[in-house]
C-alpha positions as a Markdown table, in Angstrom:
| # | Residue | x | y | z |
|---|---|---|---|---|
| 1 | Met | 70.2 | 122.7 | 150.7 |
| 2 | Ala | 71.0 | 126.3 | 151.4 |
| 3 | Ile | 73.1 | 127.6 | 154.3 |
| 4 | Gln | 71.9 | 130.8 | 155.8 |
| 5 | Ala | 74.5 | 133.5 | 156.3 |
| 6 | Glu | 74.2 | 136.9 | 157.8 |
| 7 | His | 73.9 | 138.5 | 154.3 |
| 8 | Gly | 71.5 | 136.0 | 152.8 |
| 9 | Pro | 71.2 | 132.4 | 151.7 |
| 10 | Met | 74.3 | 130.9 | 150.1 |
| 11 | Ala | 74.6 | 127.6 | 148.3 |
| 12 | Ala | 76.5 | 124.8 | 150.0 |
| 13 | Pro | 80.0 | 124.4 | 148.5 |
| 14 | Ser | 80.5 | 121.7 | 145.9 |
| 15 | Leu | 82.9 | 118.8 | 146.7 |
| 16 | His | 85.0 | 120.0 | 143.8 |
| 17 | Ser | 84.9 | 123.7 | 144.6 |
| 18 | Thr | 88.0 | 125.8 | 145.0 |
| 19 | Ser | 87.3 | 126.5 | 148.6 |
| 20 | Ile | 86.9 | 122.8 | 149.5 |
| 21 | Arg | 90.1 | 121.8 | 147.6 |
| 22 | Tyr | 92.1 | 124.5 | 149.4 |
| 23 | Phe | 90.6 | 123.6 | 152.8 |
| 24 | Leu | 91.6 | 119.9 | 152.3 |
| 25 | Glu | 95.1 | 120.9 | 151.3 |
| 26 | Val | 95.5 | 123.1 | 154.4 |
| 27 | Ala | 94.0 | 120.5 | 156.6 |
| 28 | Gly | 96.4 | 117.9 | 155.3 |
| 29 | Ser | 99.6 | 120.1 | 155.4 |
| 30 | Gly | 98.7 | 122.2 | 158.5 |
| 31 | Ser | 100.2 | 125.2 | 156.8 |
| 32 | Val | 98.8 | 127.9 | 154.4 |
| 33 | Gln | 102.3 | 128.4 | 152.9 |
| 34 | Leu | 102.8 | 124.7 | 152.2 |
| 35 | Ala | 99.3 | 124.3 | 150.8 |
| 36 | Ala | 99.8 | 127.3 | 148.5 |
| 37 | Ser | 103.1 | 125.8 | 147.2 |
| 38 | Arg | 101.3 | 122.5 | 146.5 |
| 39 | Leu | 98.4 | 124.3 | 144.8 |
| 40 | Phe | 100.8 | 126.6 | 142.8 |
| 41 | Val | 98.9 | 129.7 | 144.1 |
| 42 | Ala | 99.7 | 132.6 | 146.4 |
| 43 | Pro | 99.2 | 132.1 | 150.1 |
| 44 | Ser | 96.8 | 135.0 | 150.1 |
| 45 | Ala | 94.6 | 133.2 | 147.6 |
| 46 | Val | 94.4 | 130.2 | 150.0 |
| 47 | Ser | 93.6 | 132.4 | 153.0 |
| 48 | Arg | 90.8 | 134.1 | 151.0 |
| 49 | Gln | 89.2 | 130.7 | 150.1 |
| 50 | Ile | 89.4 | 129.5 | 153.7 |
| 51 | Ala | 87.8 | 132.7 | 155.0 |
| 52 | Lys | 85.1 | 132.4 | 152.3 |
| 53 | Leu | 84.3 | 128.8 | 153.3 |
| 54 | Glu | 84.2 | 129.7 | 157.0 |
| 55 | Asp | 81.9 | 132.6 | 156.2 |
| 56 | Met | 79.7 | 130.3 | 154.1 |
| 57 | Leu | 79.4 | 127.7 | 156.9 |
| 58 | Gly | 79.2 | 130.1 | 159.7 |
| 59 | Ala | 81.9 | 128.3 | 161.7 |
| 60 | Ser | 85.6 | 128.6 | 162.3 |
| 61 | Leu | 87.5 | 125.7 | 160.7 |
| 62 | Phe | 91.0 | 126.4 | 161.8 |
| 63 | Glu | 92.9 | 127.8 | 164.9 |
| 64 | Arg | 95.7 | 130.0 | 163.7 |
| 65 | Gln | 98.8 | 128.9 | 165.7 |
| 66 | Pro | 102.4 | 130.0 | 165.6 |
| 67 | Arg | 103.4 | 126.6 | 164.2 |
| 68 | Gly | 100.6 | 126.4 | 161.6 |
| 69 | Met | 96.9 | 125.8 | 161.2 |
| 70 | Ala | 95.1 | 123.4 | 163.5 |
| 71 | Leu | 91.6 | 122.1 | 162.8 |
| 72 | Thr | 88.9 | 123.1 | 165.1 |
| 73 | Ala | 86.2 | 120.5 | 166.1 |
| 74 | Ala | 84.1 | 121.8 | 163.2 |
| 75 | Gly | 87.0 | 121.6 | 160.9 |
| 76 | Gln | 87.9 | 118.1 | 161.9 |
| 77 | Arg | 84.3 | 116.9 | 161.3 |
| 78 | Leu | 84.2 | 118.6 | 157.9 |
| 79 | Ala | 87.6 | 117.2 | 156.9 |
| 80 | Ala | 86.6 | 113.7 | 157.9 |
| 81 | His | 83.4 | 113.9 | 155.9 |
| 82 | Leu | 85.1 | 115.2 | 152.8 |
| 83 | Arg | 87.9 | 112.6 | 152.9 |
| 84 | His | 85.3 | 109.8 | 153.1 |
| 85 | Ala | 83.4 | 111.4 | 150.2 |
| 86 | Val | 86.5 | 111.6 | 148.1 |
| 87 | Leu | 87.6 | 108.1 | 148.8 |
| 88 | Asp | 84.2 | 106.7 | 148.2 |
| 89 | Ala | 84.0 | 108.5 | 144.9 |
| 90 | Glu | 87.4 | 107.1 | 143.9 |
| 91 | His | 86.4 | 103.6 | 144.7 |
| 92 | Val | 83.2 | 103.9 | 142.7 |
| 93 | Ile | 85.3 | 105.0 | 139.7 |
| 94 | Asp | 87.6 | 102.1 | 140.3 |
| 95 | Gln | 84.6 | 99.7 | 140.3 |
| 96 | Val | 83.2 | 101.1 | 137.1 |
| 97 | Arg | 86.6 | 100.7 | 135.4 |
| 98 | Gln | 86.8 | 97.1 | 136.6 |
| 99 | Leu | 83.5 | 96.4 | 134.9 |
| 100 | Gly | 85.0 | 97.5 | 131.6 |
| 101 | Arg | 88.5 | 96.0 | 132.0 |
| 102 | Glu | 87.7 | 93.0 | 134.2 |
| 103 | Thr | 90.5 | 93.9 | 136.5 |
| 104 | Ser | 90.7 | 93.7 | 140.3 |
| 105 | Ala | 90.5 | 96.7 | 142.6 |
| 106 | Arg | 93.3 | 99.0 | 143.5 |
| 107 | Val | 94.8 | 98.7 | 147.0 |
| 108 | Arg | 96.8 | 101.5 | 148.4 |
| 109 | Leu | 99.0 | 100.5 | 151.4 |
| 110 | Cys | 101.5 | 102.4 | 153.5 |
| 111 | Cys | 104.0 | 101.3 | 156.2 |
| 112 | Thr | 107.1 | 102.3 | 158.0 |
| 113 | Glu | 110.3 | 101.0 | 156.5 |
| 114 | Gly | 110.9 | 98.2 | 159.0 |
| 115 | Phe | 108.1 | 96.3 | 157.3 |
| 116 | Ala | 109.2 | 97.1 | 153.8 |
| 117 | Ala | 112.3 | 95.0 | 153.3 |
| 118 | Asp | 110.9 | 91.5 | 154.0 |
| 119 | Phe | 107.4 | 91.4 | 155.4 |
| 120 | Met | 105.5 | 93.5 | 152.8 |
| 121 | Pro | 107.1 | 91.8 | 149.7 |
| 122 | Ala | 106.2 | 88.4 | 151.1 |
| 123 | Phe | 102.7 | 89.5 | 151.9 |
| 124 | Met | 102.2 | 91.0 | 148.5 |
| 125 | Gln | 103.4 | 87.8 | 146.8 |
| 126 | Asp | 100.8 | 85.8 | 148.7 |
| 127 | Tyr | 98.1 | 88.5 | 148.1 |
| 128 | Trp | 98.7 | 88.6 | 144.4 |
| 129 | His | 98.5 | 84.8 | 144.3 |
| 130 | Ala | 95.1 | 84.9 | 146.0 |
| 131 | Gln | 93.9 | 88.0 | 144.1 |
| 132 | Pro | 95.5 | 87.8 | 140.6 |
| 133 | Gly | 95.4 | 91.1 | 138.7 |
| 134 | Ser | 95.2 | 93.3 | 141.8 |
| 135 | Arg | 96.8 | 96.7 | 141.6 |
| 136 | Val | 98.8 | 97.4 | 144.7 |
| 137 | Glu | 100.5 | 100.8 | 145.6 |
| 138 | Leu | 102.9 | 100.9 | 148.6 |
| 139 | Gln | 104.3 | 104.0 | 150.2 |
| 140 | Val | 107.0 | 103.7 | 152.8 |
| 141 | Gly | 108.0 | 106.4 | 155.3 |
| 142 | Asp | 108.3 | 107.4 | 158.9 |
| 143 | Pro | 105.5 | 106.9 | 161.4 |
| 144 | Gly | 104.3 | 110.5 | 160.9 |
| 145 | Ser | 104.1 | 110.1 | 157.2 |
| 146 | Val | 102.0 | 106.9 | 157.5 |
| 147 | Thr | 99.5 | 108.9 | 159.7 |
| 148 | Gln | 99.4 | 111.8 | 157.2 |
| 149 | Trp | 98.9 | 109.5 | 154.1 |
| 150 | Leu | 95.9 | 107.9 | 155.8 |
| 151 | Leu | 94.4 | 111.2 | 157.0 |
| 152 | Arg | 94.8 | 112.8 | 153.6 |
| 153 | Gly | 93.2 | 109.9 | 151.9 |
| 154 | Glu | 96.4 | 109.0 | 150.0 |
| 155 | Ala | 96.5 | 105.5 | 151.3 |
| 156 | Asp | 93.7 | 103.1 | 152.4 |
| 157 | Ile | 95.5 | 100.9 | 154.9 |
| 158 | Gly | 98.6 | 101.6 | 157.0 |
| 159 | Leu | 100.9 | 99.5 | 159.1 |
| 160 | Lys | 103.1 | 101.0 | 161.8 |
| 161 | Tyr | 104.3 | 100.6 | 165.4 |
| 162 | Ala | 102.5 | 102.9 | 167.9 |
| 163 | Val | 102.2 | 103.4 | 171.6 |
| 164 | Ala | 98.8 | 105.2 | 171.7 |
| 165 | Pro | 95.7 | 105.7 | 169.5 |
| 166 | Glu | 95.8 | 108.6 | 167.0 |
| 167 | Pro | 92.9 | 111.0 | 166.4 |
| 168 | Gly | 91.2 | 110.4 | 163.1 |
| 169 | Leu | 92.4 | 106.9 | 162.6 |
| 170 | Gln | 90.6 | 103.6 | 163.1 |
| 171 | Val | 92.6 | 100.6 | 164.5 |
| 172 | Glu | 91.7 | 97.6 | 162.3 |
| 173 | His | 94.2 | 95.3 | 164.0 |
| 174 | Ser | 96.5 | 95.5 | 167.0 |
| 175 | Ser | 99.0 | 93.1 | 168.5 |
| 176 | Arg | 101.8 | 93.3 | 171.0 |
| 177 | Ala | 105.1 | 94.4 | 169.5 |
| 178 | Pro | 107.6 | 94.7 | 172.3 |
| 179 | Val | 111.1 | 96.1 | 171.7 |
| 180 | Leu | 113.4 | 93.1 | 171.4 |
| 181 | Ala | 117.2 | 92.7 | 171.8 |
| 182 | Val | 118.3 | 91.1 | 168.5 |
| 183 | Met | 121.8 | 89.4 | 168.4 |
| 184 | Ala | 123.9 | 86.8 | 166.7 |
| 185 | Thr | 123.3 | 83.2 | 167.8 |
| 186 | Gly | 126.7 | 83.0 | 169.4 |
| 187 | His | 126.2 | 86.2 | 171.5 |
| 188 | Pro | 126.9 | 85.8 | 175.3 |
| 189 | Leu | 123.3 | 86.8 | 176.1 |
| 190 | Ala | 121.8 | 84.5 | 173.4 |
| 191 | Ser | 121.3 | 81.6 | 175.8 |
| 192 | Gln | 119.0 | 83.6 | 178.1 |
| 193 | Asp | 115.2 | 83.6 | 177.6 |
| 194 | Arg | 115.0 | 87.2 | 178.7 |
| 195 | Val | 117.7 | 89.8 | 178.9 |
| 196 | Ala | 118.2 | 92.6 | 181.5 |
| 197 | Leu | 118.5 | 96.1 | 180.3 |
| 198 | Ala | 121.6 | 96.6 | 182.5 |
| 199 | Glu | 123.3 | 93.8 | 180.7 |
| 200 | Val | 122.3 | 94.9 | 177.2 |
| 201 | Val | 123.8 | 98.4 | 177.6 |
| 202 | Lys | 127.2 | 96.8 | 178.2 |
| 203 | Tyr | 127.4 | 95.9 | 174.5 |
| 204 | Pro | 127.6 | 98.1 | 171.4 |
| 205 | Leu | 124.1 | 98.9 | 170.1 |
| 206 | Leu | 122.6 | 99.4 | 166.7 |
| 207 | Val | 119.7 | 101.8 | 167.2 |
| 208 | Gly | 117.2 | 103.8 | 165.3 |
| 209 | Ser | 117.2 | 107.6 | 165.1 |
| 210 | Ala | 115.5 | 109.7 | 167.6 |
| 211 | Gly | 112.1 | 109.6 | 165.9 |
| 212 | Val | 111.9 | 105.8 | 165.9 |
| 213 | Thr | 109.5 | 104.3 | 168.6 |
| 214 | Ala | 111.9 | 101.6 | 169.6 |
| 215 | Arg | 114.6 | 104.1 | 170.2 |
| 216 | Gln | 112.3 | 106.4 | 172.1 |
| 217 | Leu | 111.1 | 103.6 | 174.4 |
| 218 | Phe | 114.6 | 102.4 | 175.0 |
| 219 | Asp | 115.8 | 105.8 | 176.0 |
| 220 | Leu | 112.9 | 106.1 | 178.5 |
| 221 | Ala | 113.7 | 102.7 | 180.0 |
| 222 | Cys | 117.4 | 103.6 | 180.3 |
| 223 | Asn | 116.6 | 107.0 | 181.9 |
| 224 | Ala | 114.3 | 105.3 | 184.4 |
| 225 | Gln | 117.1 | 103.0 | 185.5 |
| 226 | Gly | 119.9 | 105.6 | 185.3 |
| 227 | Leu | 121.7 | 103.7 | 182.5 |
| 228 | Arg | 123.8 | 104.9 | 179.6 |
| 229 | Tyr | 124.7 | 103.1 | 176.4 |
| 230 | His | 127.0 | 103.2 | 173.5 |
| 231 | Ala | 125.3 | 103.5 | 170.1 |
| 232 | Glu | 127.8 | 102.1 | 167.6 |
| 233 | Phe | 125.5 | 102.7 | 164.6 |
| 234 | Val | 122.4 | 105.0 | 164.3 |
| 235 | Ser | 120.1 | 105.1 | 161.4 |
| 236 | Asn | 116.4 | 105.9 | 160.5 |
| 237 | Phe | 116.6 | 102.9 | 158.1 |
| 238 | Ser | 116.4 | 99.7 | 160.2 |
| 239 | Ser | 116.7 | 97.4 | 157.1 |
| 240 | Val | 120.3 | 98.4 | 156.7 |
| 241 | Met | 121.1 | 97.5 | 160.3 |
| 242 | Leu | 120.1 | 93.9 | 160.3 |
| 243 | Pro | 122.7 | 92.8 | 157.7 |
| 244 | Leu | 125.3 | 94.7 | 159.6 |
| 245 | Leu | 124.7 | 92.9 | 162.9 |
| 246 | Arg | 127.8 | 91.1 | 164.2 |
| 247 | Ser | 128.5 | 89.8 | 167.7 |
| 248 | Pro | 128.8 | 91.3 | 170.2 |
| 249 | Gln | 126.5 | 94.0 | 168.8 |
| 250 | Ile | 122.8 | 94.1 | 169.8 |
| 251 | Leu | 120.1 | 95.6 | 167.6 |
| 252 | Leu | 116.8 | 97.0 | 168.9 |
| 253 | Ser | 113.9 | 95.9 | 166.8 |
| 254 | Gly | 110.3 | 94.6 | 166.7 |
| 255 | Pro | 109.2 | 91.0 | 166.2 |
| 256 | Leu | 107.8 | 91.3 | 162.7 |
| 257 | Ser | 110.9 | 93.1 | 161.4 |
| 258 | Val | 113.2 | 90.3 | 162.3 |
| 259 | Ala | 110.9 | 87.2 | 162.1 |
| 260 | His | 112.4 | 86.0 | 158.8 |
| 261 | Arg | 116.0 | 86.1 | 160.2 |
| 262 | Val | 114.9 | 84.4 | 163.4 |
| 263 | Arg | 113.2 | 81.6 | 161.5 |
| 264 | Ala | 116.3 | 81.1 | 159.4 |
| 265 | Gly | 118.4 | 80.7 | 162.5 |
| 266 | Ala | 120.6 | 83.7 | 161.6 |
| 267 | Val | 119.8 | 85.7 | 164.8 |
| 268 | Val | 117.9 | 85.4 | 168.1 |
| 269 | Ala | 115.5 | 87.9 | 169.5 |
| 270 | Arg | 115.1 | 88.2 | 173.2 |
| 271 | Pro | 112.5 | 90.2 | 175.2 |
| 272 | Phe | 113.6 | 92.4 | 178.0 |
| 273 | Ala | 113.1 | 91.4 | 181.7 |
| 274 | Gly | 111.2 | 94.1 | 183.5 |
| 275 | Ala | 111.5 | 97.5 | 181.8 |
| 276 | Thr | 107.7 | 97.7 | 181.3 |
| 277 | Val | 107.9 | 100.6 | 178.9 |
| 278 | Leu | 109.6 | 98.3 | 176.3 |
| 279 | His | 106.5 | 96.1 | 176.3 |
| 280 | Gln | 104.0 | 98.9 | 175.7 |
| 281 | Arg | 104.4 | 99.2 | 171.9 |
| 282 | Arg | 101.7 | 97.9 | 169.6 |
| 283 | Leu | 101.8 | 96.9 | 166.0 |
| 284 | Gln | 98.7 | 98.5 | 164.4 |
| 285 | Val | 96.9 | 98.2 | 161.1 |
| 286 | Leu | 95.1 | 101.5 | 160.5 |
| 287 | Ser | 92.5 | 103.1 | 158.3 |
| 288 | Leu | 90.7 | 106.4 | 158.2 |
| 289 | Glu | 88.2 | 106.7 | 161.1 |
| 290 | Gly | 84.6 | 106.4 | 160.2 |
| 291 | Arg | 85.2 | 105.0 | 156.8 |
| 292 | Thr | 83.6 | 101.7 | 155.7 |
| 293 | Leu | 86.1 | 99.9 | 153.6 |
| 294 | Pro | 84.8 | 98.4 | 150.4 |
| 295 | Thr | 84.9 | 94.7 | 149.9 |
| 296 | Pro | 88.3 | 94.5 | 148.0 |
| 297 | Leu | 90.0 | 96.5 | 150.8 |
| 298 | Arg | 88.3 | 94.4 | 153.5 |
| 299 | Ala | 89.7 | 91.3 | 151.8 |
| 300 | Cys | 93.2 | 92.8 | 151.8 |
| 301 | Leu | 92.8 | 93.8 | 155.4 |
| 302 | Asp | 91.8 | 90.2 | 156.4 |
| 303 | Ala | 94.8 | 88.9 | 154.5 |
| 304 | Leu | 97.1 | 91.4 | 156.2 |
| 305 | Arg | 95.9 | 90.3 | 159.6 |
| 306 | Gly | 96.5 | 86.7 | 158.8 |
| 307 | Ala | 100.0 | 87.4 | 157.5 |
| 308 | Ile | 100.8 | 89.4 | 160.7 |
| 309 | Glu | 99.6 | 86.6 | 162.9 |
| 310 | Asn | 101.6 | 84.0 | 161.0 |
| 311 | Ala | 104.8 | 86.0 | 160.9 |
| 312 | Gly | 104.6 | 87.4 | 164.4 |
| 313 | Ala | 104.8 | 84.2 | 166.3 |
| 314 | Leu | 108.6 | 83.9 | 166.8 |
| 315 | Pro | 109.9 | 80.3 | 167.5 |
């Protein structure tokens, strides 16, 4: 099919053309400079290819903003279509290889680090037992990285805490994930079914860094009640905080991240009384919007849902 431009008919760009590759890199990074560094070319070369593609399609694909390049509605639609096409092609190639090697499909997962220390290793052990020979790739990062890996097609399924839907992503599973007050079994507040925010802030806290959702929601709740707290330890790596927890400290966490310690009787996890904002967070399993997951990925997704449901019910 030809696309009519002002100066005559032009062939539609190939999926593997330079302009398409450069477009996807800018769409993923949000920056011509960053895209150029990843592609090992000059920024001017990237800009020329983007302009060429926009001229070919007769539509503006990016809004040039002070902080970078933002996709227009047309750009978002093109990027989504191309990502689906690339992922579908990769999985066809995987399937062909499986026929020759008799191996199981590749599964590319990503998650935030709170799930990486205990939940994901346990899940993968069970998954490998059910699907022997499966090839699993796991990337671990902050919530923003999980989003970008999915949008760029670098991961198939993502797991993270979120407070709102994100453009371009499909929610495959969602469950409540309130921020909990985690403490030693002998802590003065451990005997309560629910804890008051005003009581919790009286104790030294172990909290995530400013970009962590639990920390963000906790700060909002404290501001709403005019409360201040003492953060004795701050880290963007929650897995290091749980082993450090000692009474009378309190750790802010989600249910799935501490379920194994709660079941072992090492700590207790208490929800907050009132403080509605601390109950608004969701645990989400995500994929790229509009994509139909192939059978092996759908099987992994079903197994992941089951593992979350089993692990998330705290005693």
